[in-house]
Every structure is written in C-alpha cells, then in structure tokens.
C-alpha positions as CSV (number, residue, x, y, z in Angstrom):
1,X,9.2,19.7,9.3
2,X,5.7,19.5,8.9
3,X,6.3,19.6,5.1
4,X,8.1,16.8,4.8
5,X,5.7,14.7,7.0
6,X,2.9,16.0,4.8
7,X,5.3,15.1,1.5
8,X,5.9,11.4,3.0
9,X,2.0,10.8,4.1
10,X,0.7,11.7,0.4
11,X,3.6,9.7,-1.4
12,X,2.6,6.9,0.9
13,X,-1.0,7.0,0.3
14,X,-0.5,6.8,-3.3
15,X,1.8,3.8,-3.1
16,X,-1.1,2.1,-0.6
17,X,-3.4,2.9,-3.4
18,X,-1.1,1.0,-5.8
19,X,-0.1,-1.9,-3.8
20,X,-3.8,-2.8,-2.4
21,X,-5.4,-2.5,-6.2
22,X,-2.4,-5.0,-7.7
23,X,-3.3,-7.7,-4.8
24,X,-4.9,-10.7,-6.4
25,X,-8.6,-10.5,-6.1
26,X,-11.0,-13.3,-5.2
27,X,-13.3,-12.2,-7.4
28,X,-13.0,-9.7,-11.1
29,X,-12.5,-6.7,-10.2
30,X,-9.5,-3.5,-10.9
31,X,-6.5,-6.2,-9.6
32,X,-7.8,-8.5,-12.3
33,X,-7.0,-5.5,-14.7
34,X,-3.5,-4.5,-13.3
35,X,-1.8,-7.6,-12.1
36,X,-4.1,-10.5,-11.9
37,X,-3.2,-12.3,-14.8
38,X,0.3,-12.3,-14.1
39,X,0.0,-13.2,-10.0
40,X,-2.9,-16.0,-10.9
41,X,-0.3,-18.0,-13.1
42,X,1.6,-18.5,-9.8
43,X,-0.9,-19.0,-7.2
44,X,-2.0,-17.5,-4.0
45,X,1.5,-18.2,-1.8
46,X,4.1,-17.2,-4.3
47,X,7.1,-15.2,-3.7
48,X,5.7,-12.4,-5.5
49,X,2.4,-12.1,-3.7
50,X,4.2,-12.6,-0.4
51,X,6.6,-9.2,-0.9
52,X,4.1,-7.5,-2.5
53,X,1.9,-8.3,1.0
54,X,5.2,-7.4,3.2
55,X,5.0,-4.4,1.1
56,X,2.0,-3.3,1.9
57,X,2.1,-3.7,5.1
58,X,5.1,-1.7,5.7
59,X,3.3,1.2,3.4
60,X,0.5,1.0,5.9
61,X,3.1,1.2,8.9
62,X,4.6,4.1,7.2
63,X,1.0,6.0,6.8
64,X,0.1,5.6,10.2
65,X,2.9,6.9,11.6
66,X,2.7,9.9,9.4
67,X,-0.9,10.1,10.2
68,X,0.3,9.9,14.3
69,X,2.9,12.1,13.8
70,X,1.1,15.1,12.0
71,X,-2.0,14.9,14.7
72,X,1.1,15.2,17.3
73,X,2.6,18.2,15.6
74,X,-0.7,19.9,14.6
75,X,-2.7,19.6,17.7
76,X,-3.6,22.8,18.9
C-alpha cells in the first residue's frame, strides 16, 4: 500500500510540474516556451485554459491526499 501511494505521489508531482509550466504566464518565462504561443491566441478565459486550470487543481488535490496518506501510514 505504501509503494502504491508513493508511486501516485511521484506521478502526481511530475504532472503538477508539467501543468504549472503549461499555464499562461503573466510575463516571459518557461510557460511561453512550452504553451504560451498556443494559448495566447485563445485569450485568458478560453476552454483550453479553463480545462488546464481544472486539471491542475485535481492533480493538486491528488498530490495533497497522497502526502496526508503517507504521513498517516508512516507516522511512528
């Protein structure tokens, strides 16, 4: 059980980093390199941006639940 939660934590952490980098930035940076040109043509409230926001929040919740579960399982 601990191994499964650890794997879920690692995968959600990597996905979270990728999703945050894909968000449209306020200025330059890594978001422009990966997805800024694509998302800038749709505007800030497009369907793509809203779905990316939802996926980021869901991934963050999964990450948080994995952290809490591992903390409860591994406490002394």
